[in-house]
LUMGUSE-662771 format. One record per residue (C-alpha): residue number from 1; z, x, y. Coordinates in nm, 3 decimals, decimal comma. Example, Ala and Ser with C-alpha at 12.3 -4.5 7.8 and 13.67 -1.06 7.14 Angstrom:
! residues 2
[atom 1; [0,780; 1,230; -0,450]];
[atom 2; [0,714; 1,367; -0,106]];
***
This chain:
! residues 464
[atom 1; [1,085; 18,162; 29,187]];
[atom 2; [0,904; 17,997; 28,943]];
[atom 3; [0,485; 18,061; 28,923]];
[atom 4; [0,282; 17,791; 29,007]];
[atom 5; [0,173; 17,703; 28,621]];
[atom 6; [0,563; 17,731; 28,559]];
[atom 7; [0,620; 17,476; 28,776]];
[atom 8; [0,337; 17,245; 28,623]];
[atom 9; [0,443; 17,318; 28,254]];
[atom 10; [0,821; 17,235; 28,364]];
[atom 11; [0,690; 16,906; 28,580]];
[atom 12; [0,500; 16,789; 28,241]];
[atom 13; [0,788; 16,850; 28,013]];
[atom 14; [0,995; 16,649; 28,246]];
[atom 15; [0,725; 16,368; 28,243]];
[atom 16; [0,753; 16,338; 27,865]];
[atom 17; [1,155; 16,349; 27,862]];
[atom 18; [1,124; 16,068; 28,100]];
[atom 19; [0,897; 15,889; 27,862]];
[atom 20; [1,095; 15,959; 27,579]];
[atom 21; [1,438; 15,844; 27,730]];
[atom 22; [1,277; 15,565; 27,823]];
[atom 23; [1,194; 15,446; 27,529]];
[atom 24; [1,544; 15,395; 27,413]];
[atom 25; [1,642; 15,221; 27,735]];
[atom 26; [1,343; 14,992; 27,667]];
[atom 27; [1,498; 14,902; 27,345]];
[atom 28; [1,854; 14,833; 27,523]];
[atom 29; [1,706; 14,621; 27,806]];
[atom 30; [1,462; 14,447; 27,539]];
[atom 31; [1,759; 14,327; 27,376]];
[atom 32; [1,933; 14,194; 27,657]];
[atom 33; [1,632; 13,979; 27,766]];
[atom 34; [1,549; 13,843; 27,416]];
[atom 35; [1,881; 13,716; 27,347]];
[atom 36; [1,881; 13,507; 27,683]];
[atom 37; [1,587; 13,354; 27,498]];
[atom 38; [1,787; 13,360; 27,143]];
[atom 39; [2,100; 13,212; 27,288]];
[atom 40; [1,993; 12,824; 27,207]];
[atom 41; [1,868; 12,940; 26,862]];
[atom 42; [2,206; 13,135; 26,817]];
[atom 43; [2,373; 12,828; 26,918]];
[atom 44; [2,200; 12,598; 26,667]];
[atom 45; [2,287; 12,834; 26,394]];
[atom 46; [2,642; 12,814; 26,469]];
[atom 47; [2,650; 12,480; 26,632]];
[atom 48; [3,048; 12,408; 26,554]];
[atom 49; [3,137; 12,680; 26,801]];
[atom 50; [3,128; 12,566; 27,165]];
[atom 51; [2,902; 12,769; 27,436]];
[atom 52; [3,196; 12,926; 27,612]];
[atom 53; [3,312; 13,093; 27,270]];
[atom 54; [2,967; 13,188; 27,188]];
[atom 55; [2,880; 13,312; 27,522]];
[atom 56; [3,086; 13,597; 27,374]];
[atom 57; [2,765; 13,721; 27,206]];
[atom 58; [2,638; 13,802; 27,556]];
[atom 59; [2,970; 13,899; 27,733]];
[atom 60; [3,115; 14,100; 27,440]];
[atom 61; [2,845; 14,363; 27,444]];
[atom 62; [2,862; 14,369; 27,842]];
[atom 63; [3,244; 14,400; 27,865]];
[atom 64; [3,266; 14,740; 27,641]];
[atom 65; [2,926; 14,847; 27,749]];
[atom 66; [3,064; 14,833; 28,133]];
[atom 67; [3,384; 15,030; 28,043]];
[atom 68; [3,253; 15,274; 27,812]];
[atom 69; [2,970; 15,399; 28,049]];
[atom 70; [3,155; 15,606; 28,264]];
[atom 71; [3,378; 15,803; 27,980]];
[atom 72; [3,011; 15,813; 27,819]];
[atom 73; [2,868; 15,978; 28,112]];
[atom 74; [3,139; 16,211; 28,175]];
[atom 75; [3,135; 16,291; 27,804]];
[atom 76; [2,762; 16,361; 27,837]];
[atom 77; [2,876; 16,612; 28,088]];
[atom 78; [3,100; 16,784; 27,913]];
[atom 79; [2,936; 16,804; 27,567]];
[atom 80; [2,559; 16,792; 27,657]];
[atom 81; [2,361; 16,512; 27,766]];
[atom 82; [2,130; 16,558; 27,448]];
[atom 83; [2,369; 16,526; 27,198]];
[atom 84; [2,515; 16,205; 27,361]];
[atom 85; [2,148; 16,039; 27,390]];
[atom 86; [2,063; 16,091; 27,053]];
[atom 87; [2,385; 15,979; 26,912]];
[atom 88; [2,384; 15,688; 27,128]];
[atom 89; [2,061; 15,595; 26,991]];
[atom 90; [2,133; 15,612; 26,611]];
[atom 91; [2,424; 15,377; 26,712]];
[atom 92; [2,265; 15,122; 26,922]];
[atom 93; [2,010; 15,129; 26,625]];
[atom 94; [2,263; 15,114; 26,308]];
[atom 95; [2,480; 14,852; 26,536]];
[atom 96; [2,141; 14,677; 26,602]];
[atom 97; [2,094; 14,587; 26,234]];
[atom 98; [2,477; 14,504; 26,142]];
[atom 99; [2,391; 14,235; 26,448]];
[atom 100; [2,069; 14,102; 26,215]];
[atom 101; [2,265; 14,056; 25,923]];
[atom 102; [2,574; 13,913; 26,087]];
[atom 103; [2,696; 13,617; 25,848]];
[atom 104; [2,933; 13,450; 26,151]];
[atom 105; [2,993; 13,435; 26,507]];
[atom 106; [3,332; 13,665; 26,481]];
[atom 107; [3,109; 13,919; 26,334]];
[atom 108; [2,808; 13,888; 26,522]];
[atom 109; [3,064; 13,941; 26,810]];
[atom 110; [3,210; 14,276; 26,649]];
[atom 111; [2,840; 14,385; 26,602]];
[atom 112; [2,756; 14,343; 26,973]];
[atom 113; [3,050; 14,559; 27,079]];
[atom 114; [2,964; 14,828; 26,822]];
[atom 115; [2,618; 14,792; 26,988]];
[atom 116; [2,784; 14,844; 27,312]];
[atom 117; [2,927; 15,182; 27,266]];
[atom 118; [2,560; 15,306; 27,157]];
[atom 119; [2,430; 15,107; 27,465]];
[atom 120; [2,716; 15,284; 27,665]];
[atom 121; [2,613; 15,650; 27,512]];
[atom 122; [2,279; 15,653; 27,568]];
[atom 123; [2,225; 15,463; 27,909]];
[atom 124; [2,396; 15,770; 28,173]];
[atom 125; [2,309; 16,041; 27,923]];
[atom 126; [1,928; 15,933; 27,973]];
[atom 127; [1,957; 15,908; 28,329]];
[atom 128; [2,121; 16,252; 28,360]];
[atom 129; [1,852; 16,423; 28,144]];
[atom 130; [1,593; 16,293; 28,350]];
[atom 131; [1,772; 16,389; 28,675]];
[atom 132; [1,788; 16,735; 28,541]];
[atom 133; [1,436; 16,756; 28,442]];
[atom 134; [1,311; 16,651; 28,802]];
[atom 135; [1,298; 16,855; 29,108]];
[atom 136; [1,474; 16,671; 29,417]];
[atom 137; [1,166; 16,511; 29,587]];
[atom 138; [1,054; 16,341; 29,274]];
[atom 139; [1,412; 16,240; 29,163]];
[atom 140; [1,369; 15,853; 29,322]];
[atom 141; [1,048; 15,788; 29,192]];
[atom 142; [1,147; 15,899; 28,823]];
[atom 143; [1,483; 15,700; 28,881]];
[atom 144; [1,230; 15,397; 28,982]];
[atom 145; [1,041; 15,422; 28,698]];
[atom 146; [1,343; 15,445; 28,454]];
[atom 147; [1,474; 15,085; 28,611]];
[atom 148; [1,089; 14,988; 28,604]];
[atom 149; [1,131; 15,042; 28,235]];
[atom 150; [1,374; 14,748; 28,243]];
[atom 151; [1,153; 14,522; 28,417]];
[atom 152; [0,876; 14,603; 28,152]];
[atom 153; [1,128; 14,528; 27,884]];
[atom 154; [1,223; 14,227; 28,027]];
[atom 155; [0,858; 14,116; 28,090]];
[atom 156; [0,798; 14,148; 27,701]];
[atom 157; [1,107; 14,047; 27,619]];
[atom 158; [1,129; 13,677; 27,694]];
[atom 159; [0,774; 13,607; 27,514]];
[atom 160; [0,794; 13,875; 27,260]];
[atom 161; [1,143; 13,708; 27,230]];
[atom 162; [1,022; 13,327; 27,217]];
[atom 163; [0,774; 13,394; 26,920]];
[atom 164; [0,969; 13,598; 26,735]];
[atom 165; [1,293; 13,328; 26,772]];
[atom 166; [1,047; 13,091; 26,714]];
[atom 167; [0,864; 13,204; 26,430]];
[atom 168; [1,126; 13,436; 26,195]];
[atom 169; [1,470; 13,343; 26,393]];
[atom 170; [1,701; 13,503; 26,601]];
[atom 171; [1,816; 13,774; 26,353]];
[atom 172; [1,497; 13,950; 26,455]];
[atom 173; [1,569; 14,009; 26,785]];
[atom 174; [1,780; 14,262; 26,673]];
[atom 175; [1,578; 14,398; 26,398]];
[atom 176; [1,312; 14,506; 26,636]];
[atom 177; [1,532; 14,801; 26,780]];
[atom 178; [1,479; 14,970; 26,423]];
[atom 179; [1,149; 15,102; 26,468]];
[atom 180; [1,215; 15,191; 26,848]];
[atom 181; [1,535; 15,383; 26,767]];
[atom 182; [1,408; 15,596; 26,472]];
[atom 183; [1,112; 15,693; 26,668]];
[atom 184; [1,340; 15,792; 26,967]];
[atom 185; [1,549; 16,022; 26,725]];
[atom 186; [1,284; 16,197; 26,590]];
[atom 187; [1,113; 16,317; 26,896]];
[atom 188; [1,381; 16,334; 27,106]];
[atom 189; [1,536; 16,565; 26,842]];
[atom 190; [1,233; 16,787; 26,924]];
[atom 191; [1,161; 16,773; 27,289]];
[atom 192; [1,486; 16,703; 27,483]];
[atom 193; [1,688; 17,042; 27,564]];
[atom 194; [2,066; 17,045; 27,620]];
[atom 195; [2,232; 17,046; 27,922]];
[atom 196; [2,574; 17,032; 28,051]];
[atom 197; [2,817; 17,049; 28,332]];
[atom 198; [3,014; 17,375; 28,261]];
[atom 199; [3,303; 17,237; 28,468]];
[atom 200; [3,380; 16,946; 28,302]];
[atom 201; [3,668; 17,029; 28,065]];
[atom 202; [3,876; 16,723; 28,039]];
[atom 203; [3,834; 16,429; 27,876]];
[atom 204; [3,879; 16,071; 28,062]];
[atom 205; [4,163; 15,856; 28,065]];
[atom 206; [4,174; 15,653; 27,753]];
[atom 207; [4,424; 15,463; 27,880]];
[atom 208; [4,227; 15,371; 28,167]];
[atom 209; [3,926; 15,268; 27,973]];
[atom 210; [4,167; 15,018; 27,786]];
[atom 211; [4,302; 14,900; 28,144]];
[atom 212; [3,917; 14,854; 28,245]];
[atom 213; [3,801; 14,673; 27,930]];
[atom 214; [4,142; 14,427; 27,910]];
[atom 215; [4,060; 14,386; 28,270]];
[atom 216; [3,728; 14,224; 28,290]];
[atom 217; [3,753; 14,089; 27,959]];
[atom 218; [4,061; 13,845; 28,079]];
[atom 219; [3,893; 13,789; 28,400]];
[atom 220; [3,551; 13,663; 28,233]];
[atom 221; [3,738; 13,476; 28,009]];
[atom 222; [3,892; 13,260; 28,224]];
[atom 223; [3,632; 13,209; 28,432]];
[atom 224; [3,448; 13,106; 28,089]];
[atom 225; [3,694; 12,885; 27,972]];
[atom 226; [3,785; 12,697; 28,287]];
[atom 227; [3,585; 12,426; 28,188]];
[atom 228; [3,802; 12,372; 27,825]];
[atom 229; [4,140; 12,437; 27,998]];
[atom 230; [4,064; 12,329; 28,364]];
[atom 231; [4,098; 12,541; 28,671]];
[atom 232; [4,440; 12,403; 28,724]];
[atom 233; [4,567; 12,482; 28,421]];
[atom 234; [4,809; 12,744; 28,356]];
[atom 235; [4,617; 12,959; 28,086]];
[atom 236; [4,315; 12,955; 28,307]];
[atom 237; [4,505; 13,102; 28,635]];
[atom 238; [4,728; 13,328; 28,393]];
[atom 239; [4,407; 13,470; 28,207]];
[atom 240; [4,261; 13,553; 28,545]];
[atom 241; [4,570; 13,681; 28,725]];
[atom 242; [4,630; 13,938; 28,449]];
[atom 243; [4,281; 14,047; 28,434]];
[atom 244; [4,246; 14,095; 28,834]];
[atom 245; [4,610; 14,277; 28,779]];
[atom 246; [4,523; 14,516; 28,496]];
[atom 247; [4,179; 14,612; 28,702]];
[atom 248; [4,397; 14,670; 29,015]];
[atom 249; [4,627; 14,876; 28,777]];
[atom 250; [4,326; 15,051; 28,608]];
[atom 251; [4,162; 15,129; 28,970]];
[atom 252; [4,519; 15,289; 29,094]];
[atom 253; [4,561; 15,483; 28,782]];
[atom 254; [4,197; 15,623; 28,860]];
[atom 255; [4,374; 15,785; 29,144]];
[atom 256; [4,685; 15,924; 28,999]];
[atom 257; [4,537; 16,066; 28,686]];
[atom 258; [4,362; 16,410; 28,651]];
[atom 259; [4,046; 16,306; 28,460]];
[atom 260; [3,978; 15,955; 28,563]];
[atom 261; [3,788; 15,700; 28,385]];
[atom 262; [3,642; 15,581; 28,701]];
[atom 263; [3,622; 15,869; 28,970]];
[atom 264; [3,659; 15,700; 29,294]];
[atom 265; [3,614; 16,031; 29,479]];
[atom 266; [3,251; 15,941; 29,477]];
[atom 267; [3,319; 15,657; 29,708]];
[atom 268; [3,408; 15,844; 30,008]];
[atom 269; [3,027; 15,857; 30,075]];
[atom 270; [2,928; 15,553; 30,232]];
[atom 271; [2,567; 15,498; 30,091]];
[atom 272; [2,717; 15,545; 29,715]];
[atom 273; [3,016; 15,244; 29,833]];
[atom 274; [2,800; 15,047; 29,953]];
[atom 275; [2,505; 15,075; 29,698]];
[atom 276; [2,784; 15,007; 29,433]];
[atom 277; [2,876; 14,668; 29,621]];
[atom 278; [2,555; 14,544; 29,641]];
[atom 279; [2,472; 14,627; 29,270]];
[atom 280; [2,814; 14,406; 29,216]];
[atom 281; [2,658; 14,118; 29,380]];
[atom 282; [2,308; 14,162; 29,236]];
[atom 283; [2,444; 14,210; 28,892]];
[atom 284; [2,611; 13,897; 28,920]];
[atom 285; [2,320; 13,709; 29,071]];
[atom 286; [2,045; 13,905; 28,826]];
[atom 287; [2,208; 13,784; 28,531]];
[atom 288; [2,291; 13,452; 28,615]];
[atom 289; [1,961; 13,397; 28,688]];
[atom 290; [1,804; 13,514; 28,387]];
[atom 291; [2,079; 13,314; 28,159]];
[atom 292; [2,032; 12,992; 28,372]];
[atom 293; [1,681; 12,974; 28,436]];
[atom 294; [1,656; 13,014; 28,039]];
[atom 295; [1,918; 12,722; 27,999]];
[atom 296; [1,721; 12,490; 28,265]];
[atom 297; [1,386; 12,535; 28,083]];
[atom 298; [1,552; 12,405; 27,753]];
[atom 299; [1,794; 12,198; 27,843]];
[atom 300; [1,651; 12,007; 28,156]];
[atom 301; [1,256; 12,034; 28,098]];
[atom 302; [1,301; 12,041; 27,754]];
[atom 303; [1,097; 12,354; 27,675]];
[atom 304; [1,059; 12,499; 27,346]];
[atom 305; [1,203; 12,874; 27,271]];
[atom 306; [0,845; 12,978; 27,297]];
[atom 307; [0,747; 12,781; 27,588]];
[atom 308; [1,044; 12,899; 27,774]];
[atom 309; [0,981; 13,266; 27,727]];
[atom 310; [0,677; 13,242; 27,816]];
[atom 311; [0,770; 13,041; 28,140]];
[atom 312; [0,977; 13,327; 28,221]];
[atom 313; [0,764; 13,606; 28,162]];
[atom 314; [0,566; 13,593; 28,531]];
[atom 315; [0,872; 13,717; 28,725]];
[atom 316; [0,974; 14,020; 28,515]];
[atom 317; [0,552; 14,099; 28,528]];
[atom 318; [0,614; 14,127; 28,908]];
[atom 319; [0,901; 14,356; 28,869]];
[atom 320; [0,703; 14,592; 28,640]];
[atom 321; [0,450; 14,551; 28,852]];
[atom 322; [0,637; 14,600; 29,212]];
[atom 323; [0,904; 14,856; 29,108]];
[atom 324; [0,664; 15,194; 29,089]];
[atom 325; [0,556; 15,096; 29,441]];
[atom 326; [0,900; 15,086; 29,562]];
[atom 327; [0,989; 15,375; 29,423]];
[atom 328; [0,714; 15,549; 29,630]];
[atom 329; [0,831; 15,379; 29,957]];
[atom 330; [1,235; 15,483; 29,887]];
[atom 331; [1,071; 15,841; 29,847]];
[atom 332; [0,933; 15,823; 30,169]];
[atom 333; [1,128; 15,566; 30,370]];
[atom 334; [1,468; 15,546; 30,203]];
[atom 335; [1,612; 15,257; 30,016]];
[atom 336; [1,738; 15,027; 30,335]];
[atom 337; [1,357; 14,907; 30,399]];
[atom 338; [1,341; 14,782; 30,031]];
[atom 339; [1,718; 14,616; 29,990]];
[atom 340; [1,740; 14,401; 30,290]];
[atom 341; [1,401; 14,195; 30,218]];
[atom 342; [1,453; 14,220; 29,856]];
[atom 343; [1,776; 14,030; 29,887]];
[atom 344; [1,614; 13,805; 30,115]];
[atom 345; [1,271; 13,728; 29,878]];
[atom 346; [1,512; 13,696; 29,574]];
[atom 347; [1,715; 13,397; 29,747]];
[atom 348; [1,386; 13,233; 29,873]];
[atom 349; [1,261; 13,203; 29,524]];
[atom 350; [1,603; 13,048; 29,423]];
[atom 351; [1,585; 12,818; 29,679]];
[atom 352; [1,261; 12,682; 29,616]];
[atom 353; [1,391; 12,571; 29,260]];
[atom 354; [1,752; 12,432; 29,436]];
[atom 355; [1,517; 12,212; 29,685]];
[atom 356; [1,200; 12,134; 29,491]];
[atom 357; [1,286; 12,124; 29,073]];
[atom 358; [1,340; 11,820; 28,934]];
[atom 359; [1,393; 11,640; 28,590]];
[atom 360; [1,013; 11,630; 28,507]];
[atom 361; [0,835; 11,974; 28,486]];
[atom 362; [0,628; 12,133; 28,737]];
[atom 363; [0,499; 12,469; 28,630]];
[atom 364; [0,245; 12,549; 28,856]];
[atom 365; [0,345; 12,367; 29,175]];
[atom 366; [0,752; 12,486; 29,169]];
[atom 367; [0,829; 12,693; 28,898]];
[atom 368; [0,537; 12,961; 28,931]];
[atom 369; [0,562; 13,061; 29,243]];
[atom 370; [0,945; 13,077; 29,222]];
[atom 371; [0,904; 13,320; 28,945]];
[atom 372; [0,689; 13,497; 29,155]];
[atom 373; [0,930; 13,517; 29,465]];
[atom 374; [1,250; 13,619; 29,242]];
[atom 375; [1,037; 13,875; 29,062]];
[atom 376; [0,926; 14,062; 29,366]];
[atom 377; [1,318; 14,021; 29,482]];
[atom 378; [1,415; 14,171; 29,177]];
[atom 379; [1,125; 14,439; 29,187]];
[atom 380; [1,275; 14,557; 29,544]];
[atom 381; [1,615; 14,600; 29,391]];
[atom 382; [1,707; 14,648; 29,048]];
[atom 383; [1,601; 15,007; 29,042]];
[atom 384; [1,643; 15,073; 29,437]];
[atom 385; [1,994; 15,007; 29,419]];
[atom 386; [2,032; 15,271; 29,131]];
[atom 387; [1,828; 15,499; 29,298]];
[atom 388; [2,029; 15,459; 29,629]];
[atom 389; [2,332; 15,497; 29,438]];
[atom 390; [2,251; 15,862; 29,288]];
[atom 391; [2,065; 15,973; 29,564]];
[atom 392; [2,335; 16,165; 29,740]];
[atom 393; [2,592; 16,298; 29,466]];
[atom 394; [2,581; 16,640; 29,359]];
[atom 395; [2,366; 16,723; 29,051]];
[atom 396; [2,668; 16,828; 28,847]];
[atom 397; [2,773; 16,473; 28,888]];
[atom 398; [2,450; 16,255; 28,787]];
[atom 399; [2,606; 16,133; 28,457]];
[atom 400; [2,920; 16,018; 28,552]];
[atom 401; [2,757; 15,891; 28,934]];
[atom 402; [2,475; 15,698; 28,741]];
[atom 403; [2,722; 15,604; 28,474]];
[atom 404; [2,974; 15,427; 28,741]];
[atom 405; [2,697; 15,240; 28,912]];
[atom 406; [2,523; 15,119; 28,575]];
[atom 407; [2,917; 15,003; 28,453]];
[atom 408; [2,951; 14,824; 28,809]];
[atom 409; [2,640; 14,626; 28,742]];
[atom 410; [2,774; 14,543; 28,409]];
[atom 411; [3,079; 14,435; 28,503]];
[atom 412; [2,845; 14,168; 28,770]];
[atom 413; [2,687; 14,108; 28,458]];
[atom 414; [2,993; 13,992; 28,273]];
[atom 415; [3,076; 13,756; 28,553]];
[atom 416; [2,746; 13,616; 28,666]];
[atom 417; [2,719; 13,508; 28,260]];
[atom 418; [3,086; 13,358; 28,307]];
[atom 419; [2,983; 13,182; 28,630]];
[atom 420; [2,706; 12,993; 28,492]];
[atom 421; [2,917; 12,881; 28,192]];
[atom 422; [3,161; 12,730; 28,425]];
[atom 423; [2,926; 12,603; 28,711]];
[atom 424; [2,703; 12,442; 28,430]];
[atom 425; [3,026; 12,254; 28,230]];
[atom 426; [2,967; 12,027; 28,070]];
[atom 427; [2,767; 11,720; 28,236]];
[atom 428; [2,614; 11,426; 28,124]];
[atom 429; [2,232; 11,401; 28,095]];
[atom 430; [2,246; 11,231; 28,464]];
[atom 431; [2,463; 11,486; 28,566]];
[atom 432; [2,246; 11,774; 28,415]];
[atom 433; [2,028; 11,871; 28,715]];
[atom 434; [2,299; 11,879; 28,996]];
[atom 435; [2,461; 12,136; 28,709]];
[atom 436; [2,169; 12,353; 28,759]];
[atom 437; [2,156; 12,304; 29,118]];
[atom 438; [2,494; 12,486; 29,176]];
[atom 439; [2,353; 12,766; 28,987]];
[atom 440; [2,060; 12,775; 29,177]];
[atom 441; [2,318; 12,781; 29,490]];
[atom 442; [2,482; 13,094; 29,384]];
[atom 443; [2,148; 13,259; 29,306]];
[atom 444; [2,051; 13,201; 29,681]];
[atom 445; [2,421; 13,316; 29,812]];
[atom 446; [2,399; 13,619; 29,588]];
[atom 447; [2,069; 13,715; 29,694]];
[atom 448; [2,149; 13,701; 30,079]];
[atom 449; [2,468; 13,875; 30,035]];
[atom 450; [2,314; 14,181; 29,890]];
[atom 451; [2,053; 14,216; 30,168]];
[atom 452; [2,309; 14,184; 30,426]];
[atom 453; [2,511; 14,462; 30,232]];
[atom 454; [2,202; 14,673; 30,167]];
[atom 455; [2,192; 14,681; 30,602]];
[atom 456; [2,444; 14,944; 30,544]];
[atom 457; [2,263; 15,182; 30,315]];
[atom 458; [2,157; 15,445; 30,493]];
[atom 459; [1,972; 15,696; 30,272]];
[atom 460; [1,777; 15,984; 30,397]];
[atom 461; [1,419; 15,994; 30,295]];
[atom 462; [1,173; 16,267; 30,234]];
[atom 463; [1,421; 16,533; 30,089]];
[atom 464; [1,288; 16,847; 29,914]];
***
């Protein structure tokens, strides 16, 4: 039994660990939102490349990130969370520099894939370090703060990205990660203590990892290329069908091998199962929202990169404001009371754009209230779904459990971006608004479906 001062010291160290690991998560989250803003500028740099092909600057990262999160979480459990976290930060930082100096779209996509390796290493290891450091009755708060950092990065990302892209160019969106990575490595080497799962001995199934990368990648490729190939084209049909078949084979293999890349036993818990299903649906909606709204502002309303970044900012600011309060409510009343209204509020924000947005810009009357509603919905959902997923799993599976949840969210991200590209197509100027109406309708459906799934999440509150 710890003396009171020992408990205080341990809790103080836990908050320092939370702050440090969040710094690296902040860089990874900032990178994603800045790239959404930078995408039109990247298009201008590589003007000879189609939007569908260039979307792999976004999707290459998320495909590899999603596939590697679970093995990286398992690796962190096996060889040490501190070691994997610091190695991940170093890899992510180096890859960011390579992205910034990439002279061609092919090398940029390759560097983004390398960056995904570092992101996949640091994310589950950071959450495992946090969960290990905090007592159980403080974990929901810690996890939601961990998630709120993503909201804060999203809040800063669009406006900061808009300024940087407008003044220095899109390459500096990647160079931003360099000082953050160096600071995280220096202080992490001093502060973090090593922890691991002593029962984790086997290396995750490498064939399963490859199957998941190929499956998600081919499914996304078929959706993205549907506009150029056509939905009835054999290439589209075969690519999507083969992708789905590989994912089914991946899931089957995960039930057969001794050390699967995707531990399906965790899904025996209904809360984990429904929280991850909601995470998949909302992951699609969340990234379709960010990507789609940036394109709407620049292509329909004619905003500059800087103006679009500033216009996006109110929503993420609401996320950063709402999420800490949501964490405290989850600690005392469970997760369902937040997830159900969160999905509805998110859908209401998208509905406002669907019914009111026109070609003529209307920031205060339409955009701002929509952004506030969407931001509140995201604040009630994003980190709360992560918290609900890991709420009931055993401590020795924190890293792998959170990694699976984050992987599912990233799979949703890939599909969400692919669906935006497919729904948008290549419309004429007179059909552009109708194309975005399809995207807004998709967001409405995603929010409502997330809410319906959330009804089934029945986590217990006030755990001691």
